[in-house]
BALUMTI-464898 format. One record per residue (C-alpha): residue number from 1; z, x, y. Coordinates in nm, 2 decimals. Example, Ala and Ser with C-alpha at 12.3 -4.5 7.8 and 13.67 -1.06 7.14 Angstrom:
% residues 2
REC    i       z       x       y
REC    1    0.78    1.23   -0.45
REC    2    0.71    1.37   -0.11
% end
This chain:
% residues 348
REC    i       z       x       y
REC    1  -12.37   -0.12   -4.35
REC    2  -12.07   -0.32   -4.24
REC    3  -12.09   -0.44   -3.88
REC    4  -11.80   -0.57   -3.65
REC    5  -11.87   -0.94   -3.72
REC    6  -11.83   -0.88   -4.09
REC    7  -11.47   -0.78   -4.05
REC    8  -11.20   -1.03   -4.14
REC    9  -11.03   -1.23   -3.85
REC   10  -10.70   -1.06   -3.92
REC   11  -10.85   -0.71   -3.86
REC   12  -11.03   -0.83   -3.54
REC   13  -10.71   -0.97   -3.40
REC   14  -10.53   -0.64   -3.49
REC   15  -10.80   -0.46   -3.29
REC   16  -10.73   -0.68   -2.98
REC   17  -10.35   -0.61   -3.00
REC   18  -10.41   -0.25   -2.91
REC   19  -10.53   -0.36   -2.56
REC   20  -10.28   -0.44   -2.29
REC   21  -10.17   -0.79   -2.19
REC   22  -10.40   -0.77   -1.90
REC   23  -10.13   -0.71   -1.64
REC   24  -10.26   -0.56   -1.33
REC   25  -10.11   -0.41   -1.01
REC   26   -9.83   -0.62   -0.85
REC   27   -9.82   -0.86   -1.15
REC   28   -9.69   -0.58   -1.39
REC   29   -9.43   -0.48   -1.13
REC   30   -9.31   -0.84   -1.08
REC   31   -9.26   -0.91   -1.44
REC   32   -9.10   -0.57   -1.50
REC   33   -9.36   -0.49   -1.76
REC   34   -9.48   -0.14   -1.85
REC   35   -9.81   -0.05   -1.70
REC   36  -10.09    0.02   -1.94
REC   37  -10.32    0.31   -1.86
REC   38  -10.63    0.10   -1.98
REC   39  -10.67   -0.28   -1.95
REC   40  -10.90   -0.41   -2.21
REC   41  -11.02   -0.72   -2.03
REC   42  -11.38   -0.59   -1.99
REC   43  -11.41   -0.49   -2.36
REC   44  -11.26   -0.82   -2.47
REC   45  -11.50   -1.01   -2.25
REC   46  -11.80   -0.83   -2.39
REC   47  -11.68   -0.90   -2.75
REC   48  -11.64   -1.27   -2.67
REC   49  -12.00   -1.28   -2.56
REC   50  -12.15   -1.11   -2.86
REC   51  -12.17   -1.39   -3.11
REC   52  -12.03   -1.72   -3.21
REC   53  -11.79   -1.56   -3.46
REC   54  -11.64   -1.30   -3.22
REC   55  -11.63   -1.56   -2.95
REC   56  -11.40   -1.77   -3.17
REC   57  -11.16   -1.47   -3.21
REC   58  -11.17   -1.31   -2.87
REC   59  -11.21   -1.59   -2.63
REC   60  -10.85   -1.71   -2.68
REC   61  -10.73   -1.36   -2.62
REC   62  -10.94   -1.31   -2.31
REC   63  -10.82   -1.64   -2.14
REC   64  -10.46   -1.62   -2.25
REC   65  -10.39   -1.46   -1.91
REC   66  -10.57   -1.56   -1.60
REC   67  -10.54   -1.41   -1.24
REC   68  -10.64   -1.54   -0.90
REC   69  -10.49   -1.25   -0.70
REC   70  -10.60   -1.05   -0.39
REC   71  -10.58   -0.70   -0.53
REC   72  -10.77   -0.37   -0.51
REC   73  -11.01   -0.51   -0.77
REC   74  -11.15   -0.76   -0.52
REC   75  -11.10   -0.53   -0.21
REC   76  -11.48   -0.54   -0.13
REC   77  -11.47   -0.92   -0.11
REC   78  -11.17   -0.91    0.11
REC   79  -11.33   -0.66    0.34
REC   80  -11.66   -0.87    0.36
REC   81  -11.46   -1.18    0.50
REC   82  -11.42   -1.17    0.87
REC   83  -11.08   -1.36    0.86
REC   84  -10.88   -1.33    0.55
REC   85  -10.66   -1.64    0.59
REC   86  -10.94   -1.89    0.64
REC   87  -11.25   -1.75    0.47
REC   88  -11.15   -1.62    0.12
REC   89  -11.17   -1.86   -0.16
REC   90  -11.05   -1.66   -0.46
REC   91  -10.78   -1.91   -0.55
REC   92  -10.98   -2.22   -0.50
REC   93  -11.29   -2.08   -0.67
REC   94  -11.09   -1.97   -0.97
REC   95  -10.91   -2.30   -0.99
REC   96  -11.23   -2.50   -0.97
REC   97  -11.37   -2.28   -1.25
REC   98  -11.08   -2.37   -1.47
REC   99  -11.10   -2.74   -1.40
REC  100  -11.48   -2.75   -1.47
REC  101  -11.45   -2.57   -1.80
REC  102  -11.21   -2.80   -2.01
REC  103  -11.22   -2.58   -2.32
REC  104  -11.06   -2.29   -2.13
REC  105  -10.74   -2.49   -2.02
REC  106  -10.56   -2.50   -2.36
REC  107  -10.61   -2.13   -2.40
REC  108  -10.42   -2.02   -2.09
REC  109  -10.07   -1.90   -2.16
REC  110  -10.01   -1.70   -1.83
REC  111  -10.13   -1.77   -1.47
REC  112  -10.08   -1.55   -1.18
REC  113  -10.19   -1.65   -0.82
REC  114  -10.15   -1.54   -0.46
REC  115  -10.13   -1.79   -0.18
REC  116  -10.26   -1.55    0.09
REC  117  -10.56   -1.75    0.16
REC  118  -10.36   -2.07    0.21
REC  119  -10.21   -2.02    0.55
REC  120  -10.37   -2.30    0.72
REC  121  -10.56   -2.46    0.43
REC  122  -10.43   -2.72    0.19
REC  123  -10.73   -2.76   -0.04
REC  124  -10.67   -2.44   -0.24
REC  125  -10.31   -2.54   -0.30
REC  126  -10.42   -2.90   -0.40
REC  127  -10.66   -2.75   -0.66
REC  128  -10.40   -2.51   -0.78
REC  129  -10.13   -2.78   -0.84
REC  130  -10.40   -3.00   -1.00
REC  131  -10.49   -2.73   -1.24
REC  132  -10.14   -2.66   -1.34
REC  133  -10.12   -3.02   -1.47
REC  134  -10.42   -2.95   -1.69
REC  135  -10.26   -2.65   -1.88
REC  136  -10.06   -2.79   -2.17
REC  137   -9.95   -2.45   -2.31
REC  138   -9.89   -2.26   -1.99
REC  139   -9.57   -2.04   -2.04
REC  140   -9.57   -1.77   -1.77
REC  141   -9.64   -1.85   -1.40
REC  142   -9.64   -1.62   -1.11
REC  143   -9.69   -1.74   -0.74
REC  144   -9.66   -1.48   -0.47
REC  145   -9.76   -1.40   -0.12
REC  146   -9.72   -1.74    0.04
REC  147   -9.72   -1.80    0.42
REC  148   -9.44   -1.99    0.58
REC  149   -9.70   -2.24    0.72
REC  150   -9.82   -2.33    0.37
REC  151   -9.48   -2.42    0.23
REC  152   -9.49   -2.78    0.34
REC  153   -9.83   -2.83    0.18
REC  154   -9.71   -2.67   -0.15
REC  155   -9.39   -2.89   -0.15
REC  156   -9.60   -3.20   -0.08
REC  157   -9.85   -3.12   -0.35
REC  158   -9.56   -3.07   -0.61
REC  159   -9.38   -3.39   -0.52
REC  160   -9.32   -3.61   -0.82
REC  161   -9.47   -3.35   -1.06
REC  162   -9.31   -3.15   -1.34
REC  163   -9.45   -2.87   -1.55
REC  164   -9.22   -2.86   -1.86
REC  165   -9.42   -2.60   -2.06
REC  166   -9.33   -2.31   -1.81
REC  167   -9.07   -2.08   -1.94
REC  168   -9.11   -1.78   -1.73
REC  169   -9.14   -1.81   -1.35
REC  170   -9.19   -1.54   -1.09
REC  171   -9.20   -1.68   -0.73
REC  172   -9.15   -1.55   -0.37
REC  173   -8.80   -1.61   -0.25
REC  174   -8.92   -1.88    0.01
REC  175   -9.06   -2.10   -0.28
REC  176   -8.72   -2.22   -0.39
REC  177   -8.78   -2.59   -0.31
REC  178   -9.04   -2.61   -0.58
REC  179   -8.81   -2.49   -0.86
REC  180   -8.72   -2.84   -0.98
REC  181   -9.07   -2.89   -1.08
REC  182   -9.01   -2.64   -1.37
REC  183   -8.72   -2.79   -1.55
REC  184   -8.75   -2.57   -1.87
REC  185   -8.75   -2.22   -1.69
REC  186   -8.56   -1.96   -1.89
REC  187   -8.66   -1.64   -1.71
REC  188   -8.67   -1.64   -1.34
REC  189   -8.80   -1.34   -1.13
REC  190   -8.76   -1.33   -0.75
REC  191   -9.07   -1.15   -0.63
REC  192   -9.00   -1.12   -0.26
REC  193   -8.74   -0.98   -0.03
REC  194   -8.44   -1.18    0.10
REC  195   -8.34   -1.32   -0.25
REC  196   -8.05   -1.50   -0.10
REC  197   -8.26   -1.80    0.01
REC  198   -8.40   -1.84   -0.35
REC  199   -8.05   -1.82   -0.50
REC  200   -7.90   -2.07   -0.26
REC  201   -8.18   -2.32   -0.35
REC  202   -8.11   -2.28   -0.72
REC  203   -7.76   -2.42   -0.70
REC  204   -7.72   -2.71   -0.94
REC  205   -8.09   -2.70   -1.04
REC  206   -8.14   -2.43   -1.30
REC  207   -7.83   -2.42   -1.51
REC  208   -8.05   -2.34   -1.82
REC  209   -8.19   -2.00   -1.69
REC  210   -8.11   -1.73   -1.94
REC  211   -8.25   -1.42   -1.77
REC  212   -8.27   -1.34   -1.40
REC  213   -8.45   -1.03   -1.25
REC  214   -8.30   -0.94   -0.90
REC  215   -8.21   -0.66   -0.68
REC  216   -7.85   -0.53   -0.65
REC  217   -7.79   -0.68   -0.31
REC  218   -7.81   -1.03   -0.44
REC  219   -7.62   -0.99   -0.77
REC  220   -7.31   -1.12   -0.61
REC  221   -7.47   -1.46   -0.54
REC  222   -7.55   -1.52   -0.90
REC  223   -7.19   -1.64   -0.98
REC  224   -7.24   -1.96   -0.78
REC  225   -7.62   -2.01   -0.82
REC  226   -7.67   -1.96   -1.19
REC  227   -7.33   -1.93   -1.37
REC  228   -7.49   -1.97   -1.72
REC  229   -7.72   -1.67   -1.69
REC  230   -7.73   -1.47   -2.01
REC  231   -7.91   -1.15   -1.90
REC  232   -7.94   -0.98   -1.56
REC  233   -8.20   -0.71   -1.50
REC  234   -8.15   -0.50   -1.19
REC  235   -8.48   -0.32   -1.12
REC  236   -8.49   -0.21   -0.75
REC  237   -8.46    0.14   -0.63
REC  238   -8.10    0.10   -0.51
REC  239   -7.78    0.21   -0.66
REC  240   -7.55   -0.04   -0.84
REC  241   -7.28   -0.16   -0.61
REC  242   -6.95   -0.16   -0.80
REC  243   -6.81   -0.43   -0.56
REC  244   -7.09   -0.66   -0.63
REC  245   -7.07   -0.60   -1.00
REC  246   -6.69   -0.68   -1.00
REC  247   -6.78   -1.03   -0.87
REC  248   -6.98   -1.09   -1.18
REC  249   -6.66   -1.07   -1.41
REC  250   -6.59   -1.38   -1.61
REC  251   -6.95   -1.50   -1.62
REC  252   -6.90   -1.66   -1.96
REC  253   -7.26   -1.66   -2.08
REC  254   -7.36   -1.30   -1.98
REC  255   -7.45   -1.09   -2.29
REC  256   -7.69   -0.82   -2.15
REC  257   -7.71   -0.62   -1.83
REC  258   -8.01   -0.39   -1.77
REC  259   -8.05   -0.13   -1.49
REC  260   -8.38    0.02   -1.43
REC  261   -8.43    0.32   -1.19
REC  262   -8.70    0.57   -1.12
REC  263   -8.68    0.92   -1.26
REC  264   -8.74    1.08   -0.92
REC  265   -8.47    0.88   -0.74
REC  266   -8.16    1.08   -0.81
REC  267   -7.95    0.87   -0.58
REC  268   -8.00    0.58   -0.82
REC  269   -7.86    0.76   -1.13
REC  270   -7.57    0.54   -1.24
REC  271   -7.23    0.72   -1.21
REC  272   -6.95    0.69   -1.46
REC  273   -6.77    0.44   -1.23
REC  274   -7.10    0.22   -1.22
REC  275   -7.11    0.23   -1.60
REC  276   -6.74    0.15   -1.62
REC  277   -6.78   -0.15   -1.38
REC  278   -7.07   -0.28   -1.59
REC  279   -6.87   -0.25   -1.91
REC  280   -6.59   -0.46   -1.75
REC  281   -6.83   -0.73   -1.64
REC  282   -6.98   -0.76   -2.00
REC  283   -6.63   -0.74   -2.17
REC  284   -6.52   -1.02   -1.94
REC  285   -6.78   -1.26   -2.07
REC  286   -6.69   -1.51   -2.34
REC  287   -7.03   -1.50   -2.50
REC  288   -7.02   -1.45   -2.87
REC  289   -7.16   -1.12   -3.01
REC  290   -7.19   -0.76   -2.90
REC  291   -7.29   -0.72   -2.54
REC  292   -7.55   -0.45   -2.43
REC  293   -7.58   -0.24   -2.12
REC  294   -7.92   -0.09   -2.10
REC  295   -8.00    0.21   -1.87
REC  296   -8.38    0.25   -1.84
REC  297   -8.55    0.55   -1.67
REC  298   -8.89    0.49   -1.54
REC  299   -9.17    0.69   -1.39
REC  300   -9.38    0.45   -1.17
REC  301   -9.36    0.16   -1.43
REC  302   -9.37    0.37   -1.75
REC  303   -9.05    0.37   -1.95
REC  304   -8.94    0.72   -2.01
REC  305   -8.60    0.68   -2.16
REC  306   -8.35    0.41   -2.25
REC  307   -7.99    0.44   -2.32
REC  308   -7.83    0.14   -2.49
REC  309   -7.45    0.11   -2.46
REC  310   -7.28   -0.15   -2.69
REC  311   -6.98   -0.32   -2.53
REC  312   -6.75   -0.49   -2.76
REC  313   -6.44   -0.69   -2.70
REC  314   -6.12   -0.50   -2.62
REC  315   -5.95   -0.64   -2.94
REC  316   -6.25   -0.55   -3.16
REC  317   -6.25   -0.20   -3.01
REC  318   -5.88   -0.17   -3.07
REC  319   -5.92   -0.29   -3.43
REC  320   -6.21   -0.05   -3.48
REC  321   -6.00    0.24   -3.36
REC  322   -5.70    0.14   -3.58
REC  323   -5.94    0.11   -3.87
REC  324   -6.08    0.46   -3.81
REC  325   -5.72    0.59   -3.80
REC  326   -5.62    0.41   -4.11
REC  327   -5.92    0.54   -4.30
REC  328   -5.85    0.89   -4.17
REC  329   -5.49    0.87   -4.30
REC  330   -5.60    0.72   -4.64
REC  331   -5.86    0.99   -4.67
REC  332   -5.59    1.26   -4.61
REC  333   -5.35    1.11   -4.85
REC  334   -5.62    1.10   -5.12
REC  335   -5.72    1.46   -5.05
REC  336   -5.36    1.57   -5.10
REC  337   -5.32    1.35   -5.42
REC  338   -5.64    1.52   -5.56
REC  339   -5.50    1.87   -5.49
REC  340   -5.17    1.79   -5.64
REC  341   -5.34    1.65   -5.96
REC  342   -5.55    1.97   -5.98
REC  343   -5.24    2.19   -5.97
REC  344   -5.06    1.96   -6.22
REC  345   -5.36    1.98   -6.46
REC  346   -5.37    2.36   -6.44
REC  347   -5.00    2.36   -6.52
REC  348   -4.91    2.54   -6.20
% end
């Protein structure tokens, strides 16, 4: 009888792909990812502890995404601590665990942390920054829930350091000063309110960003902060502002605009004038290729429907219309010639 360890590695990895990417709670919302009904971390953890062969296959999958978050999953721990800001050690304990298990560090691709416990404590921040330097293949980083009092500690700990492997960064709006430490970021998500502060801190520092996920109220600041952005995703429950959209015209690198809204929020359904304004923005871009306007309808964080509107250059649209008219005329002429030939052959 064939058992699980007897299966080839390719099939075992295929089984693991049917689990989610282990996004949980706020992390899924921040990254704009679709929430999975079942997160397979417990199953993958059990499989990685079964035998040496399964450990070799499933351990990299298990540790590809690591969390150090204060969420409902560790709520009992939170409630057992008399003072949250000074007695919880979730971040520090997890970072020490990574530091003390060197074989795990190369496996981590995504790291998500909250700085809730670092209000008056610098040690967890120091451990966190030290661990960042030990992750050679870290691509996705999320840092949320910082206290204003902890910002000087974080800036001091990051001074003189760079983390070039990070490509996707999701941070709170007040963490703008540490963005220069991530010179190769391509996708930026602002995870807190008041995004204006974050965008102001980006000026002249992140010209290479290709995707930015923001709320409509801050769209107008993109022009000065990140002029070379290629994709903008608006994912808050607010209607697109036509005036703000018009300010995005002539952003020469913009090639895609996404607008996400909840199915129950009828006030956010894009109107024809909103769609027309978005078309004008995309058409004004000098980026090569067909631009795309994506209208996505969600329920909670589950994608229900997506409408993709292709936006071509005005000249291309005109040529396309002329070509259609020309083909129609040619088709009509050929039809008439065929009828005339038929009658001629019949001798009528």
